[in-house]
N, C-alpha and C positions, 0 to 999 in steps of 0.2 A: 421511445427511449432516446435520451440525449447522451452523447458521449462526453465524459468528463474532460476537463481541460488539462488534467495532470494528476499526479499522485498527491493526495491530501495526507500529510504526515502527522500533523498535530493540530490541536485546537486549544487556544488560550482563552479560557472562560472569563478570566478577569478583564482582558482587553477585547474580548469577542473577536479574535482574529485567528485565521487559519494559516498554517505553514503549508504552502503548496508548491510543488515543482511542476512548472508548466511543461507540457510535452505536446508533440504533434499528435494529430488524430491517429495516425498509423502507429505511433509509439505507444499511445494509450491502449489501443486495441491489442497490440502485440503483448504488452506487459500484462494486461488483464488475462489474455488467453494463456499466458505462461503461468500466472499466479493462481488462477481460479481452481485448476485441478489439484494444485498443491494445498491450497486452503481446504478444499473439500476432503482430500485424503487424510490430511494431518488433523484437522479439527472437524469431524463429521457433525451433522446436525445434532443439536441437543435442545430439549425444550427449555433449558435454562438460558434465557435471553442474554444474560451477562457473559456467558461463555460460548455463545453461538457465533464464533469469530467468522466462520465461512459464510454462514447465512447473512450476517450483517455486511460482509464484504460484497457479496453478490447483490443483495438487496439495495445497498447504497449505490453500487455501480449502475444498476437499472434506473435508479433515481437521479443519476448524473454526477455521482461523486465516487472516486476510487479511494477508499479510506484506509489509513493505518492508525488513525487517532483512537480507535476503539480497542487496540491491542495492548495488553499488559506487557511489561518489560520482556519476559522470556519469549513470548509469542512475537513481539515486535522484533526482537533480535533475529529470530528465525526468519521472519518475513524479509528483513534486511539482507540476509544471506541469499535468499531467493532472488531478490532484486539484483544483487551483485552478480549472480549467475546469469540472470537474464540479460544484463547489459553487455556481458561478454559474448553471449550467444546470438543476440538479435541485432541485426544491422540498424534497424530503426531506432534503437535505444542508444547506440554507441555515441552519438553527438551529445547525449544528456548524461553520460556516465559521471563526469566530475560533479555536476550539479546534484544529481540524485544521491550519490554516495556522501557528499559533503552534508547535504540536508539531513539525510538519515542518521549520520553519525553525530550530528549536532544535537539531536534530540536526547534529553536526559535518560530516556529508557534504554538507549543504545549502550550506555556505560553501566546501567544498573544491574546487569546480569553478570 
């Protein structure tokens, strides 16, 4: 397993580009450890792959990406709240707080709910 370089917020299919907030290895691992149980508890496994938000989050992480691009607006907003909590609680994330929050809030899904 390779550790992702950061949080992948969105994917622009037209331009084939990702919006990624780069983080240190420690920050990536801490954020994943914080988010994974929340994803699993809130969105437990479902055989409907379009709604398997936790499974996709975990699977992509194992593949080297920590994704939010697969989340619809309501779920995206919830995940943004968890990231905001994490940056206040985890020392490794504090240097990235402004970049993370700005990038998350810049996504159209943030305002869609």
